[in-house]
N, C-alpha and C positions, 0 to 999 in steps of 0.2 A: 499509163505507167511509163517510167523513164526507159530510154533505150539502154541505159547502164544496167538496169535491173534485168532486162531481157538478155543482154550479153553475159551477165554474171551467171544466169541460170543455164544458158547454153554451155558456158565453160565448165560449170560444175558437172553437168551431165556427160560432157565429152571426156573429162578427166577420170571418170569412174570406169570407163570401158577399156578393155584390152583388145588388141588387134584380132586375136582369135575369137573374141565374142561376136565379131561381125564378119568372120570368114577371111580375114587377112593374115598373111604370115607375120609372125612376131618380129623376125629379122634381128638385127644387132640390138644390143642393150640401149634403151632409150634414156635420155637425160631427165625427162619429165613423165609423170604418169599419164595414162590414157592414150587416146588416139591423137594423131596429129591433125591440125586444122585442115590440111589439104586432103587427108583421108576422108574426113567428114564431108568435105565439099564434093569429092568424087562420088561418094555413096548417095549424096542428096541431089546430084545432077545440077549443081550450081558452081559458079566460079569460086576458086580459092580466095581471090581478092574480096569478093562480096561477103563470103562467110567470115573472113578475118575482120572485116569492117563491122559485121553484125556483133561479133564478140566484143569489139572495142566500143560499141555504141555509136558508130559513125555512119552506119548504112541507112538508106531509106527504109521505112517500115516494110517488112516482107509481106507478100501475098499469102493467102491461105494455101495455095498450091506449094509455094516454097516452104512454108512451115510444115506441111504434110511430108515433104521430102526429107526435111531435117529431122522430124520426129521419127521417121523410119530409119534414117541413118544412125541416130543415137539410141535406137531401140527403146524409145520412151513408152512407158505404160499409158493406159488410157487417161489416168489422172494427170500424169505429167504432160501428156499431149494437150489435154484441156487447159492446163495451166499455161503452157506455152502460147496457145492461141489467145488466152485472156491477157497475157502480158503484152502481146502484139496488137491487141485491140481488134482481132478478127473473129472473136467469138461473142455471142450475145452477152452483154453485161447486165447486171441487175440494177435496181434503183440506186440512186446516189447514196441513200442512207439505208443501212440495214434495219429490218423491222424488229421491234421489241414488244409489240402487242400480241398476246397469245389468244388463239381462238377460244371462245367460251366453251365449245365442246371438249377441247383438250383440258381446260381447267376443271370441268365436271368429271372428266375421265380420271384425272389424278385422284380425286376424292373417292372414287368408286373402286379403285384398285385394291383387291384383297391381299394383304401380306406382301405388298410390293412397294418398295421405296421408289418414287418417281419424281422427276423434275424436268423442266424445260430450259434449254440453253439457247442463247442467240448465236449468231454467226461468229461472235467474238468472245464466247464462253461466259457471257453474263447469265446468271441463274435468274430466270424471269418468273418462274412459278414452281411450286413444290408442294408435296403433301406432308402430313405430320410425320410419317415414317421416315421420309428422307431427312427431315430436320432432326429426328432422333438419332439416325444412323450417322449423318455427316456433320451437320451444324444447323443451329436454328437461325436460318437466314433472315428471319424477321428482326433479329437483334442487330443486324449489320446495316450500315448505310448502303444504298443501291450500288455505289461505286465499289464497295468492298465485297460484293457478291460475285465478283468475276473470278472464275476458277483459275484462269491463267495468271492473273495478278496474285492470287493466293498461293499458287504453286511456286512462283518465282520470287516474290517479294515479301512473303510472310516471314516474320522473325524466326530465326533458327530454333528457338525454344518452343515454337508453336507449329509443328509440322501439320500440313493440311489433312485433317480427318484421320490421321494415323494409317493411311493407305500403304500397302506393301509395294506398290508399283509406282512410286512417286517419280522416279527417273523416266520410266516408260511414258507416264502421262505427260511429263514436261516435253518430251520429244514429240509426242502426238500433238500437243497444243501448238508448238512452233510450226509444225507442218500445216495444221489447219489454219493458223493465222496467216500464213503465206497465201493460201488460197483465198481467204477472206479479203486480204489487202488487194489482191488482183481483181476481185469482184467489186470492191467498194473503195477505189483509190482516193476518192474525194470525201469520204466520210471522216469528219474530224475525230469522232469517237474511236474509230479503228486506227487511224494514223497516230492519234495521241497515245493509245494504249501501247502500240508497238514502240514508239519513241520512249515511253516511260520504261518499258521492259529492257530495251537496248541500253538505256542509261543506267538502270538500277541493278541489272543482273548480268554478270559476265557469262553465266551458264546459258542464258537466253541468247546473248550475242554470239556465243560460240556455235550454238545449234542453228541460229538464224543464217550464219554464213555457209551452212551446208546445203542450203537451197533444196531440201527434201520436201516433197509435197504429197506423198502417198502413205498415210499412216496405216498400220496394221490394225485390224479390229481387236478390241479388248473383249475377251470372252468371259473371263472371271476377274474378280477383284476381291481383295481381302482387306478388311478394316480391323484395326486394333482399337476397339472401343473401350473407353475408361470404365464402363459399368458392366457390360456383358462379355467383355473379352474379345477374342478373335471371331470375326464374322466373315465367312467366305460366301460370296453371292455370284450368281450369273449376271452378266452385264449385257444388256441389249440397248442399242441406240437406234431409234427410228427417225428417219428424216421427215420433217414437215416441210416439204419442198416449196409450198406456196409462200412461206414466210422465211425460208432459209433458216429454220430452227431445228432443234433435235429434241425428241422426247427420250430421256434416258431412264431405263427401268432396271432396278436391282431386285432380284428375286432369288429363291433357293428351292431345290427339289423338296417335295413334301417328305417329312420325316428326317431330314438332314439336320446336322447341328446348326447350319446357317438358317434354316427355316425356324428352328426353335428360338434362335437368338432374335430373329426378326419379329416373331410372335411376341416375345417379351418386350421388345422395344415398342411394339405397337400399343402395348398396354401402358408402358411408362410415358410415352409421348415425347415431345421435343425437349422437355427438361431432363431427359435421361442422361445427358452428357455432363450435368452439373455434379 
């Protein structure tokens, strides 16, 4: 990754902190938000000059020990600390290209899930596999070209008259997608599919560009999701995302408690099949 990217991330985390967050007196009114660079340097036990050069993208690559000190000074979460190490090249990186092949056992599992919509996504939100109930609830992905099965692309670049799947938390999902794509870019900085998608979204979506500049990297889990389906109406489901760590993929499951309106809607969609959205 570029030193500029590392510096931008450090600056974004520094500016969100207040002196009282790290046990420092607030003092007189400040011209800019957040901690001062010299305050971060003192807390991290490094020189102010070196930290300033890090934020400016002019310093030598920091060691793991230096990064650990900075992470503590900036009160980074585990996810943010991992991201910091990935940006600096001090954490293990994955293969140059992210994987798109789904394990046969997962493909078989999708077909055996009762009353549960399930699909598998890649590290860059490509829908790689799905069952019939997922197609009925969301979209028949078999009718889309592979490049159009990307949930991030659909969320940011889909025409305004075609909102993605009628989900009630579209803004929340877009923020989640940006945060996850930042992590993915740090893992696969040389993967042309990843860099190409991000360049496309930056050029085509002001909303994506705005969220991208925030440098957030820790999404909150989505526990429920509501779809406004054109045939069966409102469908509220529980949302579970299971990490398939060996291939950096996720198995996403939408289900509903037995006897709930959501369960009844899923049962009806299970009968109607993928053509239910027509």
